[in-house]
ZAMARGU-4260 file (C-alpha; in steps of 0.2 Angstrom, whole numbers, plus 5000, padded with zeros to 4 digits):
<rodrens>
0) 5231/4477/4829 | 5243/4489/4829 | 5229/4502/4837 | 5223/4489/4852 | 5243/4484/4856
5) 5243/4504/4857 | 5229/4508/4868 | 5234/4494/4879 | 5252/4502/4880 | 5244/4517/4886
10) 5233/4506/4900 | 5247/4499/4907 | 5259/4518/4908 | 5247/4525/4916 | 5245/4511/4927
15) 5264/4508/4929 | 5263/4530/4936 | 5249/4527/4945 | 5260/4513/4955 | 5273/4527/4957
20) 5262/4541/4963 | 5256/4527/4976 | 5273/4519/4983 | 5284/4537/4983 | 5268/4545/4995
25) 5268/4528/5006 | 5285/4528/5010 | 5286/4549/5012 | 5286/4553/5031 | 5275/4567/5038
30) 5285/4580/5050 | 5274/4574/5065 | 5281/4554/5063 | 5297/4561/5062 | 5299/4573/5075
35) 5289/4561/5087 | 5299/4546/5082 | 5313/4557/5086 | 5310/4563/5100 | 5306/4545/5109
40) 5325/4540/5105 | 5337/4534/5120 | 5346/4550/5120 | 5348/4565/5112 | 5362/4564/5099
45) 5351/4547/5095 | 5338/4559/5093 | 5348/4570/5082 | 5353/4557/5072 | 5336/4551/5064
50) 5330/4570/5060 | 5346/4569/5048 | 5342/4552/5041 | 5326/4556/5040 | 5322/4575/5033
55) 5324/4571/5017 | 5310/4558/5017 | 5297/4570/5023 | 5282/4573/5008 | 5280/4592/5010
60) 5293/4610/5006 | 5283/4615/5021 | 5287/4600/5033 | 5302/4597/5029 | 5305/4614/5034
65) 5300/4610/5050 | 5309/4597/5055 | 5326/4609/5051 | 5319/4621/5058 | 5314/4606/5074
70) 5333/4600/5071 | 5338/4620/5074 | 5332/4620/5090 | 5338/4606/5097 | 5356/4609/5089
75) 5355/4628/5099 | 5349/4619/5112 | 5366/4608/5111 | 5377/4622/5111 | 5380/4617/5094
80) 5377/4635/5086 | 5387/4632/5072 | 5376/4617/5066 | 5360/4625/5074 | 5364/4641/5063
85) 5366/4633/5045 | 5351/4622/5049 | 5341/4637/5053 | 5343/4644/5037 | 5340/4630/5030
90) 5325/4633/5034 | 5323/4649/5032 | 5328/4645/5012 | 5316/4630/5013 | 5297/4638/5000
95) 5280/4633/5007 | 5270/4637/5023 | 5277/4641/5038 | 5260/4635/5050 | 5268/4621/5059
100) 5253/4621/5070 | 5252/4602/5078 | 5268/4597/5071 | 5275/4600/5088 | 5288/4614/5084
105) 5288/4633/5085 | 5276/4643/5071 | 5287/4652/5063 | 5291/4663/5049 | 5308/4663/5038
110) 5310/4681/5043 | 5311/4673/5062 | 5321/4658/5057 | 5333/4669/5049 | 5335/4682/5066
115) 5337/4661/5077 | 5354/4658/5063 | 5358/4674/5069 | 5358/4673/5085 | 5367/4653/5084
120) 5383/4662/5073 | 5387/4677/5087 | 5386/4663/5100 | 5396/4652/5092 | 5404/4669/5089
125) 5405/4670/5073 | 5401/4686/5069 | 5403/4687/5049 | 5390/4674/5047 | 5377/4686/5059
130) 5380/4703/5050 | 5379/4691/5032 | 5362/4687/5037 | 5358/4706/5046 | 5360/4715/5030
135) 5349/4702/5021 | 5332/4705/5016 | 5326/4703/5036 | 5334/4721/5038 | 5316/4729/5028
140) 5304/4718/5038 | 5285/4725/5042 | 5287/4714/5057 | 5294/4725/5074 | 5297/4708/5083
145) 5311/4707/5070 | 5317/4722/5069 | 5320/4725/5086 | 5331/4707/5086 | 5340/4713/5070
150) 5345/4730/5081 | 5349/4723/5094 | 5360/4707/5087 | 5368/4721/5079 | 5374/4728/5091
155) 5379/4710/5098 | 5389/4708/5082 | 5400/4727/5089 | 5400/4718/5103 | 5408/4702/5094
160) 5423/4713/5086 | 5428/4724/5105 | 5446/4718/5109 | 5445/4732/5125 | 5433/4741/5136
165) 5433/4755/5122 | 5425/4746/5109 | 5412/4743/5117 | 5408/4760/5123 | 5394/4764/5108
170) 5386/4749/5110 | 5384/4750/5127 | 5375/4770/5124 | 5365/4763/5110 | 5359/4746/5119
175) 5353/4760/5135 | 5343/4771/5122 | 5334/4753/5114 | 5332/4751/5135 | 5323/4766/5132
180) 5311/4759/5117 | 5292/4755/5117 | 5297/4747/5101 | 5313/4738/5110 | 5302/4731/5121
185) 5301/4712/5116 | 5318/4712/5116 | 5321/4722/5130 | 5323/4705/5142 | 5340/4700/5133
190) 5347/4720/5132 | 5348/4722/5152 | 5353/4706/5153 | 5366/4712/5142 | 5368/4731/5150
195) 5373/4722/5166 | 5385/4706/5161 | 5395/4722/5155 | 5395/4737/5164 | 5389/4728/5180
200) 5379/4737/5185 | 5367/4737/5199 | 5351/4743/5193 | 5350/4731/5176 | 5351/4719/5184
205) 5334/4728/5197 | 5323/4735/5180 | 5326/4714/5174 | 5319/4707/5195 | 5304/4722/5193
210) 5298/4721/5176 | 5302/4705/5170 | 5302/4694/5182 | 5299/4677/5176 | 5310/4679/5162
215) 5327/4669/5159 | 5337/4687/5159 | 5331/4690/5178 | 5333/4669/5181 | 5352/4673/5176
220) 5353/4691/5187 | 5348/4681/5202 | 5360/4663/5199 | 5343/4653/5196 | 5352/4648/5181
225) 5368/4650/5171 | 5373/4658/5158 | 5385/4645/5146 | 5403/4646/5140 | 5398/4652/5123
230) 5409/4664/5116 | 5400/4678/5114 | 5393/4679/5136 | 5414/4674/5139 | 5428/4684/5126
235) 5417/4702/5127 | 5425/4716/5137 | 5420/4719/5152 | 5422/4735/5162 | 5411/4725/5178
240) 5414/4712/5186 | 5398/4707/5196 | 5391/4692/5197 | 5374/4683/5202 | 5363/4685/5219
245) 5363/4668/5223 | 5369/4651/5209 | 5367/4637/5219 | 5350/4635/5212 | 5349/4620/5198
250) 5351/4623/5182 | 5335/4621/5169 | 5338/4619/5152 | 5334/4626/5131 | 5332/4646/5130
255) 5331/4655/5115 | 5341/4667/5121 | 5361/4669/5118 | 5365/4654/5128 | 5357/4656/5145
260) 5353/4638/5147 | 5362/4627/5157 | 5359/4603/5155 | 5362/4601/5174 | 5357/4580/5165
265) 5374/4583/5153 | 5384/4589/5169 | 5379/4575/5180 | 5382/4559/5167 | 5400/4571/5164
270) 5403/4569/5183 | 5398/4550/5187 | 5412/4545/5170 | 5421/4558/5172 | 5433/4566/5190
275) 5429/4583/5195 | 5450/4593/5196 | 5444/4613/5198 | 5430/4624/5194 | 5434/4640/5182
280) 5424/4654/5187 | 5430/4665/5172 | 5440/4666/5155 | 5446/4684/5149 | 5453/4695/5137
285) 5460/4705/5147 | 5471/4702/5165 | 5468/4712/5174 | 5449/4706/5174 | 5455/4691/5178
290) 5465/4698/5191 | 5447/4708/5199 | 5439/4692/5201 | 5453/4680/5210 | 5453/4696/5224
295) 5433/4695/5225 | 5441/4679/5228 | 5452/4680/5241 | 5442/4690/5252 | 5428/4674/5251
300) 5440/4661/5255 | 5446/4653/5242 | 5463/4650/5235 | 5460/4654/5217 | 5474/4655/5202
305) 5475/4660/5185 | 5479/4652/5169 | 5484/4657/5153 | 5482/4648/5136 | 5488/4654/5118
310) 5476/4650/5104 | 5481/4648/5086 | 5478/4667/5083 | 5488/4672/5092 | 5478/4681/5106
315) 5483/4675/5127 | 5467/4671/5135 | 5465/4668/5158 | 5454/4658/5163 | 5452/4658/5184
320) 5451/4642/5190 | 5450/4635/5209 | 5457/4617/5213 | 5443/4604/5218 | 5442/4596/5236
325) 5446/4584/5245 | 5427/4580/5250 | 5422/4586/5230 | 5414/4598/5236 | 5421/4615/5231
330) 5412/4619/5215 | 5395/4621/5228 | 5403/4630/5241 | 5409/4643/5225 | 5389/4643/5223
335) 5384/4647/5238 | 5395/4660/5238 | 5390/4668/5223 | 5400/4665/5209 | 5397/4657/5193
340) 5410/4641/5190 | 5409/4625/5178 | 5419/4609/5179 | 5435/4606/5171 | 5436/4588/5171
345) 5455/4575/5172
</rodrens>
């Protein structure tokens, strides 16, 4: 009797264990279903919330990694760089196959995901975190493309820390050298855009248009899209104030570069709910750069002014602004004249 009872207990235990495993598998979600459902949500905010809520329910580590990578890309496109950086790093830290084919996300290695985290940290102005990633095992990568990004982002980190034009000289020299190397072809458009932004020298813009005509960077110098006002692009000291040829085209969304994207739908929504009072054309650490931009605006017939704001760090920044006109057309007029601008709402 005891043997029979013991055997029955074993059978029941086995059945319960099998049922628990079946129930667990039934409740687990696939990365594909989570990503597809998120894409159908009514807003980007809802999509992000859905991804965050359901990533823990995804079946395998490999699929969790894919969902985190997708979530990080969405956060980056929305300009939420600090959170995107952490999410890319989280994806990189999950063991499992990097194969995400069919899941709606790029097939990226852990090293590539770390590079994505570096880029987002730099976009947020967090060079300390960027450097910690760059000093990890990724520095010894066997992937030539990864090494090219490591070298580029090292110079971007230097630029993030720069407080004067003198601090950028070495980085500019390195970037000029990189622009000539075959091993840096993967990042050459970003190198050329950075050099054009820093120096204002037309040769870099011409090289972009000639050698990389379909790149996002070429579209920036041609004024077809605009760089977002991230700390990296706004606060780095510049010796030139060159502007795109034309900046009146409709901006397009998404890029894997440091803030080289724009969000027309978000701007349109804001314009409907808020009143534009001014257009901002620049934010500088050096007042001389702000004055140089004002002079160019005045020459074009615009009434520009400089306002300043002191941050908690003690640093004073100088903003160049032009007040909106009664017709609400000053933004279009500025872009037609070749000036990048961003609306300021009340």
